[in-house]
Structure formats: C-alpha cells, structure tokens
GUVOVO-67720 format. One record per residue (C-alpha): x, y, z. Coordinates in nm, 2 decimals, padded with zeros to 4 digits, always signed. Each point is the difference from the previous one (the first is absolute). Last residue first. Layout:
+--------+--------+--------+
!   east !  north !     up !
+--------+--------+--------+
!      X !      Y !      Z !
...
+--------+--------+--------+
end
This chain:
+--------+--------+--------+
!   east !  north !     up !
+--------+--------+--------+
! +01.54 ! -01.48 ! -01.96 !
! +00.13 ! +00.35 ! +00.04 !
! +00.37 ! -00.05 ! -00.08 !
! -00.03 ! -00.31 ! -00.21 !
! +00.15 ! +00.17 ! -00.32 !
! -00.25 ! +00.28 ! -00.06 !
! +00.24 ! +00.21 ! -00.20 !
! -00.04 ! -00.22 ! -00.30 !
! -00.36 ! +00.09 ! -00.04 !
! +00.09 ! +00.37 ! -00.02 !
! -00.16 ! +00.21 ! +00.24 !
! -00.18 ! +00.34 ! -00.10 !
! -00.27 ! +00.02 ! +00.27 !
! -00.34 ! +00.09 ! -00.16 !
! -00.22 ! +00.13 ! +00.30 !
! +00.12 ! +00.34 ! -00.03 !
! +00.27 ! +00.04 ! -00.26 !
! +00.34 ! -00.14 ! -00.01 !
! +00.32 ! +00.06 ! -00.18 !
! +00.25 ! -00.28 ! +00.04 !
! +00.31 ! +00.02 ! +00.21 !
! +00.22 ! -00.31 ! -00.06 !
! +00.35 ! +00.13 ! +00.09 !
! -00.07 ! -00.11 ! +00.37 !
! -00.27 ! -00.26 ! +00.03 !
! -00.34 ! +00.12 ! +00.13 !
! -00.30 ! -00.22 ! +00.05 !
! -00.35 ! +00.12 ! +00.01 !
! -00.26 ! -00.25 ! -00.12 !
! +00.06 ! -00.25 ! +00.25 !
! -00.07 ! +00.27 ! +00.26 !
! -00.38 ! -00.05 ! -00.01 !
! +00.04 ! -00.35 ! +00.09 !
! +00.22 ! +00.08 ! +00.31 !
! -00.25 ! +00.27 ! +00.09 !
! -00.29 ! -00.23 ! +00.00 !
! +00.18 ! -00.24 ! +00.23 !
! +00.08 ! +00.29 ! +00.23 !
! -00.38 ! +00.10 ! -00.02 !
! -00.10 ! -00.36 ! +00.12 !
! +00.28 ! -00.03 ! +00.27 !
! -00.18 ! -00.03 ! +00.32 !
! +00.11 ! -00.36 ! +00.03 !
! +00.28 ! -00.23 ! -00.16 !
! +00.27 ! +00.11 ! +00.23 !
! +00.31 ! +00.10 ! -00.20 !
! +00.29 ! -00.23 ! -00.08 !
! +00.36 ! +00.10 ! +00.07 !
! -00.01 ! -00.13 ! +00.33 !
! +00.05 ! +00.18 ! +00.34 !
! +00.14 ! -00.18 ! +00.30 !
! +00.11 ! -00.36 ! +00.11 !
! -00.34 ! -00.06 ! +00.19 !
! -00.17 ! +00.07 ! -00.32 !
! -00.12 ! +00.33 ! -00.16 !
! -00.20 ! +00.08 ! -00.30 !
! +00.07 ! +00.34 ! -00.18 !
! -00.25 ! +00.28 ! +00.07 !
! -00.27 ! +00.19 ! -00.17 !
! -00.15 ! +00.21 ! +00.28 !
! +00.06 ! +00.36 ! -00.05 !
! +00.01 ! -00.07 ! -00.38 !
! -00.34 ! -00.17 ! +00.03 !
! -00.14 ! +00.29 ! +00.20 !
! +00.13 ! +00.25 ! -00.24 !
! -00.14 ! -00.18 ! -00.31 !
! -00.34 ! -00.02 ! +00.20 !
! +00.01 ! +00.39 ! +00.07 !
! +00.04 ! +00.11 ! -00.37 !
! -00.15 ! +00.33 ! +00.06 !
! +00.33 ! +00.11 ! +00.17 !
! +00.18 ! -00.01 ! -00.32 !
! +00.29 ! -00.27 ! +00.01 !
! +00.37 ! +00.11 ! -00.10 !
! +00.20 ! -00.30 ! -00.05 !
! +00.38 ! +00.00 ! -00.05 !
! +00.10 ! -00.26 ! -00.22 !
! +00.27 ! -00.29 ! +00.01 !
! -00.21 ! -00.19 ! +00.23 !
! -00.25 ! -00.06 ! -00.26 !
! +00.26 ! -00.19 ! -00.21 !
! +00.07 ! -00.24 ! +00.28 !
! -00.36 ! -00.02 ! +00.08 !
! -00.07 ! -00.14 ! -00.36 !
! +00.28 ! -00.24 ! +00.02 !
! -00.13 ! -00.14 ! +00.33 !
! -00.35 ! -00.04 ! -00.12 !
! +00.09 ! -00.13 ! -00.34 !
! +00.21 ! -00.28 ! +00.14 !
! -00.09 ! -00.22 ! -00.28 !
! -00.25 ! +00.18 ! -00.25 !
! -00.29 ! +00.21 ! +00.02 !
! -00.01 ! +00.21 ! -00.31 !
! -00.29 ! +00.19 ! +00.08 !
! -00.32 ! -00.04 ! -00.22 !
! -00.09 ! +00.29 ! -00.23 !
! -00.29 ! +00.25 ! +00.01 !
! +00.00 ! +00.21 ! -00.32 !
! -00.35 ! -00.06 ! -00.09 !
! -00.17 ! +00.10 ! +00.32 !
! -00.34 ! +00.00 ! -00.21 !
! -00.21 ! -00.27 ! +00.18 !
! +00.16 ! -00.27 ! -00.22 !
! +00.35 ! +00.10 ! +00.13 !
! -00.15 ! -00.03 ! +00.35 !
! -00.13 ! -00.34 ! -00.08 !
! +00.32 ! -00.12 ! -00.14 !
! +00.19 ! +00.12 ! +00.32 !
! -00.26 ! -00.17 ! +00.22 !
! +00.04 ! -00.33 ! -00.18 !
! +00.38 ! +00.03 ! +00.02 !
! +00.02 ! +00.05 ! +00.38 !
! +00.34 ! -00.14 ! +00.10 !
! +00.15 ! +00.26 ! -00.22 !
! -00.09 ! +00.28 ! +00.24 !
! -00.05 ! +00.33 ! -00.20 !
! +00.23 ! +00.24 ! -00.19 !
! -00.20 ! +00.30 ! -00.13 !
! +00.09 ! +00.18 ! -00.33 !
! -00.23 ! +00.31 ! +00.00 !
! -00.32 ! +00.02 ! -00.21 !
! -00.22 ! -00.05 ! +00.28 !
! +00.18 ! +00.22 ! +00.26 !
! -00.25 ! +00.28 ! +00.04 !
! -00.08 ! -00.06 ! +00.36 !
! -00.37 ! -00.07 ! -00.09 !
! +00.11 ! -00.26 ! -00.27 !
! +00.22 ! -00.18 ! +00.24 !
! -00.28 ! -00.02 ! +00.27 !
! -00.23 ! -00.12 ! -00.29 !
! +00.24 ! -00.28 ! -00.09 !
! +00.03 ! -00.10 ! +00.37 !
! -00.37 ! +00.00 ! +00.03 !
! -00.05 ! -00.23 ! -00.29 !
! +00.27 ! -00.23 ! +00.13 !
! -00.20 ! -00.02 ! +00.31 !
! +00.12 ! +00.16 ! +00.34 !
! -00.02 ! -00.19 ! +00.32 !
! +00.26 ! +00.20 ! +00.19 !
! +00.14 ! +00.34 ! -00.08 !
! +00.31 ! +00.20 ! -00.03 !
! +00.05 ! +00.26 ! -00.28 !
! +00.30 ! +00.21 ! -00.04 !
! +00.14 ! +00.32 ! -00.16 !
! +00.30 ! +00.21 ! +00.04 !
! +00.32 ! -00.19 ! +00.07 !
! +00.28 ! +00.21 ! -00.12 !
! +00.32 ! -00.21 ! -00.10 !
! +00.36 ! +00.10 ! +00.02 !
! +00.32 ! -00.16 ! -00.15 !
! +00.12 ! +00.30 ! -00.19 !
! +00.02 ! -00.15 ! -00.33 !
! -00.30 ! -00.22 ! +00.03 !
! -00.22 ! +00.30 ! +00.10 !
! -00.33 ! -00.18 ! +00.09 !
! -00.36 ! +00.14 ! +00.04 !
! -00.21 ! -00.25 ! +00.19 !
! -00.34 ! -00.16 ! +00.00 !
! -00.13 ! -00.30 ! +00.21 !
! -00.29 ! -00.23 ! +00.01 !
! -00.06 ! -00.25 ! +00.28 !
! -00.30 ! -00.24 ! +00.01 !
! -00.05 ! -00.10 ! +00.36 !
! +00.08 ! -00.33 ! +00.17 !
! -00.25 ! -00.20 ! +00.21 !
! -00.30 ! -00.02 ! -00.24 !
! +00.14 ! +00.13 ! -00.33 !
! +00.35 ! +00.08 ! -00.11 !
! +00.20 ! +00.09 ! -00.32 !
! +00.31 ! +00.20 ! -00.03 !
! +00.02 ! +00.28 ! -00.26 !
! +00.29 ! +00.23 ! -00.10 !
! +00.04 ! +00.32 ! -00.18 !
! +00.30 ! +00.19 ! -00.13 !
! +00.06 ! +00.35 ! -00.12 !
! +00.35 ! +00.06 ! -00.13 !
! +00.16 ! +00.34 ! +00.08 !
! +00.27 ! +00.18 ! -00.15 !
! -00.21 ! +00.17 ! -00.28 !
! +00.20 ! +00.21 ! -00.22 !
! -00.16 ! -00.12 ! -00.31 !
! -00.33 ! +00.03 ! +00.14 !
! +00.06 ! +00.37 ! +00.05 !
! +00.10 ! +00.24 ! +00.27 !
! +00.17 ! -00.26 ! +00.20 !
! -00.08 ! -00.13 ! +00.33 !
! +00.32 ! -00.04 ! +00.20 !
! -00.13 ! +00.11 ! +00.35 !
! -00.36 ! -00.06 ! +00.01 !
! -00.24 ! +00.27 ! -00.09 !
! -00.30 ! -00.18 ! -00.17 !
! -00.02 ! -00.27 ! +00.27 !
! -00.02 ! +00.27 ! +00.27 !
! +00.14 ! -00.14 ! +00.32 !
! -00.10 ! -00.08 ! +00.36 !
! +00.27 ! -00.21 ! +00.17 !
! +00.03 ! -00.32 ! +00.19 !
! +00.34 ! -00.15 ! -00.02 !
! +00.17 ! -00.30 ! -00.14 !
! +00.35 ! -00.14 ! +00.00 !
! -00.04 ! -00.25 ! +00.28 !
! -00.15 ! -00.30 ! -00.21 !
! +00.00 ! -00.36 ! +00.13 !
! -00.05 ! +00.10 ! +00.35 !
! +00.20 ! -00.20 ! +00.28 !
! -00.04 ! +00.27 ! +00.27 !
! -00.35 ! +00.15 ! +00.06 !
! -00.08 ! +00.35 ! -00.09 !
! -00.02 ! +00.29 ! +00.22 !
! -00.20 ! +00.15 ! +00.28 !
! -00.08 ! -00.22 ! +00.34 !
! -00.32 ! -00.19 ! +00.04 !
! +00.15 ! -00.25 ! +00.24 !
! -00.09 ! -00.31 ! -00.18 !
! -00.02 ! +00.08 ! -00.38 !
! +00.27 ! +00.28 ! +00.02 !
! +00.23 ! -00.11 ! +00.28 !
! -00.05 ! -00.37 ! -00.09 !
! +00.09 ! +00.07 ! -00.37 !
! +00.34 ! +00.12 ! +00.13 !
! +00.04 ! -00.30 ! +00.24 !
! -00.05 ! -00.26 ! -00.26 !
! +00.08 ! -00.34 ! +00.15 !
! -00.03 ! +00.05 ! +00.37 !
! -00.26 ! +00.27 ! +00.01 !
! -00.20 ! -00.18 ! -00.28 !
! +00.00 ! -00.29 ! +00.22 !
! -00.15 ! +00.19 ! +00.28 !
! -00.25 ! +00.15 ! -00.23 !
! -00.12 ! -00.32 ! -00.13 !
! +00.01 ! -00.16 ! +00.35 !
! -00.25 ! +00.29 ! +00.11 !
! -00.26 ! -00.13 ! -00.24 !
! +00.05 ! -00.37 ! +00.09 !
! -00.04 ! +00.09 ! +00.38 !
! -00.34 ! +00.17 ! -00.05 !
! -00.04 ! +00.37 ! -00.07 !
! -00.28 ! +00.16 ! +00.20 !
! +00.24 ! +00.18 ! +00.21 !
! +00.08 ! +00.25 ! -00.26 !
! +00.22 ! +00.26 ! +00.14 !
! +00.30 ! -00.22 ! -00.05 !
! -00.09 ! -00.01 ! -00.39 !
! +00.13 ! +00.37 ! +00.01 !
! -00.15 ! +00.34 ! +00.02 !
! +00.18 ! +00.33 ! -00.07 !
! -00.20 ! +00.31 ! +00.14 !
! -00.04 ! +00.35 ! -00.10 !
! -00.23 ! +00.27 ! +00.13 !
! +00.00 ! +00.33 ! -00.20 !
! -00.19 ! +00.34 ! +00.10 !
! +00.29 ! +00.10 ! +00.25 !
! +00.28 ! -00.08 ! -00.26 !
! +00.30 ! -00.21 ! +00.03 !
! +00.26 ! -00.02 ! -00.27 !
! +00.10 ! -00.28 ! -00.24 !
! -00.31 ! -00.22 ! +00.04 !
! -00.30 ! +00.19 ! -00.13 !
! +00.10 ! +00.18 ! -00.32 !
! +00.35 ! -00.13 ! -00.05 !
! -00.10 ! -00.36 ! +00.04 !
! -00.33 ! +00.03 ! -00.20 !
! +00.19 ! +00.15 ! -00.28 !
! +00.17 ! -00.33 ! -00.08 !
! +00.38 ! -00.01 ! +00.01 !
! +00.00 ! -00.27 ! +00.28 !
! -00.14 ! -00.24 ! -00.26 !
! -00.19 ! -00.28 ! +00.15 !
! -00.26 ! +00.08 ! +00.28 !
! -00.33 ! -00.19 ! +00.05 !
! -00.29 ! +00.24 ! +00.01 !
! -00.25 ! +00.16 ! +00.23 !
! -00.12 ! +00.38 ! -00.03 !
! -00.28 ! +00.15 ! +00.24 !
! -00.13 ! +00.35 ! -00.07 !
! -00.20 ! +00.16 ! +00.28 !
! -00.26 ! +00.24 ! +00.05 !
! -00.21 ! -00.03 ! +00.35 !
! -00.32 ! -00.13 ! +00.11 !
! -00.11 ! +00.08 ! +00.36 !
! -00.01 ! +00.29 ! -00.09 !
! -00.12 ! +00.24 ! -00.29 !
! +00.21 ! -00.05 ! -00.30 !
! +00.11 ! +00.33 ! -00.18 !
! +00.09 ! +00.00 ! -00.35 !
! +00.20 ! -00.24 ! -00.19 !
! +00.06 ! -00.38 ! -00.01 !
! +00.03 ! -00.04 ! -00.29 !
! +00.12 ! +00.22 ! -00.30 !
! +00.34 ! +00.16 ! +00.12 !
! +00.13 ! -00.34 ! +00.12 !
! -00.11 ! -00.17 ! -00.32 !
! +00.18 ! +00.25 ! -00.22 !
! +00.31 ! -00.03 ! +00.24 !
! -00.01 ! -00.37 ! -00.05 !
! +00.04 ! +00.04 ! -00.38 !
! +00.27 ! +00.25 ! +00.05 !
! +00.20 ! -00.23 ! +00.23 !
! +00.03 ! -00.22 ! -00.30 !
! -00.10 ! -00.33 ! -00.14 !
! -00.19 ! -00.13 ! +00.29 !
! +00.06 ! -00.39 ! +00.03 !
! +00.20 ! +00.05 ! +00.31 !
! -00.33 ! +00.09 ! +00.15 !
! -00.10 ! -00.35 ! +00.03 !
! -00.32 ! +00.11 ! +00.16 !
! -00.10 ! +00.36 ! +00.02 !
! -00.28 ! +00.04 ! +00.27 !
! -00.17 ! +00.33 ! +00.01 !
! -00.21 ! +00.13 ! +00.28 !
! -00.23 ! +00.30 ! +00.02 !
! -00.25 ! -00.03 ! -00.27 !
! -00.27 ! +00.16 ! +00.21 !
! -00.36 ! -00.08 ! +00.10 !
! -00.27 ! -00.12 ! -00.24 !
! +00.00 ! +00.04 ! -00.38 !
! +00.37 ! -00.08 ! -00.06 !
! +00.25 ! +00.15 ! -00.24 !
! +00.26 ! -00.11 ! -00.26 !
! +00.05 ! +00.23 ! -00.27 !
! +00.38 ! +00.00 ! -00.01 !
! +00.01 ! -00.38 ! -00.01 !
! -00.23 ! -00.02 ! -00.29 !
! +00.20 ! +00.24 ! -00.20 !
! +00.34 ! -00.17 ! +00.09 !
! -00.10 ! -00.34 ! -00.11 !
! +00.33 ! -00.21 ! +00.01 !
! +00.04 ! +00.15 ! +00.36 !
! -00.25 ! -00.26 ! +00.11 !
! -00.31 ! +00.03 ! +00.21 !
! -00.21 ! -00.19 ! +00.25 !
! -00.27 ! +00.16 ! +00.23 !
! -00.07 ! -00.11 ! +00.36 !
! -00.35 ! +00.13 ! +00.09 !
! -00.21 ! +00.12 ! +00.31 !
! -00.37 ! -00.07 ! -00.07 !
! -00.08 ! +00.04 ! +00.38 !
! -00.13 ! -00.35 ! +00.12 !
! +00.11 ! -00.18 ! -00.33 !
! +00.38 ! +00.07 ! -00.01 !
! +00.05 ! -00.01 ! -00.37 !
! +00.31 ! -00.17 ! -00.17 !
! +00.05 ! +00.12 ! -00.37 !
! +00.12 ! -00.14 ! -00.35 !
! -00.27 ! +00.14 ! -00.23 !
! -00.11 ! -00.24 ! -00.10 !
! +00.16 ! -00.24 ! +00.25 !
! -00.19 ! +00.08 ! +00.30 !
! +00.04 ! -00.14 ! +00.37 !
! -00.27 ! +00.10 ! +00.26 !
! +00.12 ! +00.03 ! +00.37 !
! -00.20 ! -00.03 ! +00.33 !
! -00.06 ! -00.38 ! -00.05 !
! +00.36 ! -00.07 ! -00.04 !
! +00.10 ! +00.12 ! +00.33 !
! +00.20 ! -00.27 ! +00.15 !
! +00.31 ! +00.22 ! +00.06 !
! +00.20 ! -00.25 ! -00.21 !
! -00.29 ! -00.02 ! -00.26 !
! +00.03 ! +00.38 ! -00.05 !
! +00.38 ! -00.01 ! +00.00 !
! -00.02 ! -00.28 ! -00.29 !
! -00.23 ! +00.24 ! -00.19 !
! +00.25 ! +00.26 ! +00.05 !
! +00.29 ! -00.23 ! -00.15 !
! -00.20 ! -00.10 ! -00.30 !
! -00.08 ! +00.35 ! -00.09 !
! +00.36 ! +00.10 ! +00.06 !
! +00.16 ! -00.30 ! -00.20 !
! -00.19 ! -00.22 ! -00.24 !
! -00.26 ! +00.25 ! -00.11 !
! +00.22 ! +00.30 ! +00.04 !
! +00.25 ! -00.10 ! -00.28 !
! -00.25 ! +00.12 ! -00.27 !
! +00.05 ! +00.37 ! +00.10 !
! +00.38 ! +00.01 ! -00.08 !
! +00.22 ! +00.22 ! +00.21 !
! -00.18 ! -00.05 ! +00.32 !
! -00.25 ! +00.21 ! +00.21 !
! -00.25 ! -00.08 ! +00.26 !
! -00.23 ! +00.29 ! +00.09 !
! -00.17 ! -00.01 ! +00.34 !
! -00.30 ! +00.16 ! +00.14 !
! -00.06 ! +00.16 ! +00.34 !
! -00.35 ! +00.14 ! +00.10 !
! -00.07 ! -00.25 ! +00.29 !
! +00.33 ! -00.07 ! +00.19 !
! +00.01 ! -00.34 ! +00.19 !
! -00.12 ! -00.21 ! -00.31 !
! +00.27 ! +00.18 ! -00.23 !
! +00.26 ! -00.05 ! +00.28 !
! -00.07 ! -00.37 ! +00.01 !
! +00.02 ! -00.05 ! -00.37 !
! +00.29 ! +00.23 ! -00.05 !
! +00.21 ! -00.15 ! +00.28 !
! -00.06 ! -00.36 ! -00.11 !
! +00.12 ! +00.08 ! -00.35 !
! +00.31 ! +00.18 ! +00.12 !
! +00.09 ! -00.32 ! +00.21 !
! -00.05 ! -00.24 ! -00.29 !
! +00.23 ! +00.24 ! -00.22 !
! +00.28 ! +00.03 ! +00.25 !
! -00.02 ! -00.37 ! +00.10 !
! +00.39 ! -00.04 ! -00.02 !
! -00.03 ! -00.29 ! -00.25 !
! +00.26 ! +00.15 ! -00.22 !
! +00.21 ! +00.29 ! +00.12 !
! -00.13 ! +00.33 ! +00.09 !
! -00.05 ! +00.36 ! -00.08 !
! -00.28 ! +00.20 ! +00.19 !
! -00.08 ! +00.36 ! -00.07 !
! -00.26 ! +00.16 ! +00.22 !
! -00.06 ! +00.35 ! -00.12 !
! -00.22 ! +00.29 ! +00.13 !
! +00.07 ! -00.11 ! +00.36 !
! -00.27 ! -00.17 ! +00.20 !
! +00.22 ! -00.31 ! +00.12 !
! -00.16 ! -00.23 ! +00.26 !
! +00.01 ! -00.30 ! -00.23 !
! +00.33 ! +00.05 ! -00.15 !
! +00.15 ! +00.04 ! +00.36 !
! -00.15 ! -00.33 ! +00.11 !
! +00.11 ! -00.20 ! -00.31 !
! +00.23 ! -00.27 ! +00.15 !
! -00.29 ! -00.21 ! +00.15 !
! -00.29 ! -00.21 ! -00.11 !
! -00.30 ! +00.13 ! -00.20 !
! -00.26 ! -00.26 ! +00.08 !
! +00.13 ! -00.12 ! +00.34 !
! +00.05 ! +00.37 ! +00.12 !
! -00.34 ! +00.09 ! -00.13 !
! -00.20 ! -00.28 ! +00.21 !
! -00.29 ! -00.05 ! -00.19 !
! -00.38 ! +00.04 ! +00.07 !
! -00.25 ! +00.02 ! -00.28 !
! -00.06 ! +00.35 ! -00.14 !
+--------+--------+--------+
end
C-alpha cells in the first residue's frame, strides 16, 4: 500500500466511530458531514487489514448503488492510493481485493430473494453497510436482513458489524425509536454535522451559515443532523404510514359506494431532472388522499415511460401529464397510453393547485420514498423580508405530478358524483379554474 498519512486522509470528528466494534454503528448526520466518505474509507482500509472479511452494501433500490456507494468506495480506494490492489466490476457490481479475493457485494431491498441468498466463496460475510437507511420501508425489512447476514461465528481478527448511515428527516421514523431513543450495549450512535468535515471550503461553510441565519429550522435538520422537518414547508398535513389499498377507511362494498377517486400524474424529465409519476387514492368528501405508488428516474425515453405505466397496470387509467410537453403526450398516446391528457396549466396554476392540496391530509406509503423526500423538503421561497407565498422551483417533480393528477378530483358541496376507480365523476362546469 502506498504511504498515506491517515489523519490527513480521514480527518477528525469520527474517532469513536472508527474504533467502534459493537454490533451496530448508526450515524445520522446533516448534509456534507462526511459520514459516507468516512465509512467508505474505513471499509476499504479494514478489508485490507483483515483477511477473510467481506462486505455487503445495501440500499433500498439496487440500481442506485452505481452512482452512490460503488462510486464512494472507488473514491476511497483512490484516496488511499491503492487502485492497483482492487478490481472494479460492473456485471455483477463488485469490488474485489486482488491479493486475497475478498469482495464487496452490492444488493437492494427491491430484490429480497437475491439479498437473502448472499454468500461469499472465501472468508466470511461479516460486515454490512446500509447506506441511506432512511429509505428502508419498515423495521421488519431491516430485521430480515439482520437475521440473514452476518451470522455464525467469525474468527478474529474480523468481527461482525452492521453500519447504518443516513440523513434524518421525520422524527417518527422507526430508526429513531430502534437506535436513538434508548441506549443499548450493542448499539453505537452518533450525530455528525458539517462542522465535522474540515475538507469543506469557505463557500461551502457560508451556505450553512446563511441557512442558520435565514432558515434556522432547516439548519437544524440539514446542517446539524437533528430529527424533524424544516420550517417553511409547503405541505405540513402529511405523514408516512403503511396501509392496504384495498382496506382504506371509506371503501365501499360495491363500485357504487366507492368513496375514492384514483388519480395519476406525470411530470417529464430527462438529463438533469427525473421523470416523475405518482398514483393516489383520493376521498374528496373527507379531504384525504393516500399516495400509494411512484416512479422517479432520469434519462427515460417515452417508450420506456409507456412500458413503465403498462407494467404498473395503469395503461387504461386517466393520467394527467405536463402540458409543456405536447409532443411527448401525443407519443405516449400512440404508444397505448390512450387516456393521457395534458394538465390545464393556466395563470397561477402552481399557487392555486397548492392551495387546493393544502386542504387535504396526505398519507404516504413508505415505499414512496421520493415523495416523502420531496414533501420533507418542498419549501416556500424566502427573502430578506421573510417567507413568500411562492414555492421553490426545485426538488418538486413528484409535487408537480401530484398537482396535475388532482385536476381530476374536485369536490364541491352539494355536487357529489358517484365515481369508479380511474373514472372520476366530475362535471365540466365544476372545474372552473380551481385546478388550472
């Protein structure tokens, strides 16, 4: 291994994390707190120091590894100047330590069977790294992983350990109750901040200091890694909750008694922005909506969007899409998404659409993690004079799709219309500029 001075490579602030040998290492932290980069360096260094040890890296969705954990670990290899000792493979996604054959494997919770059957040919699968652990849908999902790997006795010097790293948002998340609310001898926890990252330059630090002055609640969450949601949120009547779509309160015994309208929205993206699709069941009378499905992906062709909608079973549903993409809308209709319609984007459409959505209680299924992330970060713009009534135009792709979807679900007292799944019973005269 080329000579490197480890304190200069790693920096400070993570001494207890570095020395920890407990079963669970759990780190929550603000943005730019170097928790992931520190973990990556630790794993690469200790794999080389402890022959027989192997690492499993897990995220909610397998395909997100390539541009996150896989790239982070390759960065750590370069940082330690040991590129010649490691082989990087993309099919399957692996990192192999050449001298001993030790491996870093990558899996996703979206393929449970493959995750449960993970094994190594040499040594022991003794370390697990769950990156962006906040994405995990449920504690039960983590328990299945925990009971599968690592298991069995591991001869020293390697040891068994599971490391979880994430940015905290909702204080009701199971991670808080499981690891942070009460001490346990097998659990090490820490909270990191941008102040633990001495590699930030002055401009990076100014971003956080300005946030501290202008948006103190957001600073606590994004800067200091505290639980909660930032102030100035556009929507505050939402919660993360598991539910069975077929057993929602208010579901009728027959189509005629159906209280819910199913709505679907689509916002286009490609290189810089993702294509965002959302599905929700809405009770207009009770002012409650259940968000139960989403899709969030960059660089999607229209043919791929159409295939995604078909695979999800929504090809025959009424879908509202961005009116700024008439060519894409027409192409999707020609590809079999025949009931797709452009959203009625008129003057002040964003503000009026948001105003109507603010009347609803939103229940979001845990699998809709991108929706949860956007809801937690969708904020009003701020000026020196304070909060304005215009939302920030960023990280709002699913929020836009939701506004489009809700154009087909308007409730006016005294005008209740029987609806069926995917066929909202809305009179044309009822839509009088409300959802524009």
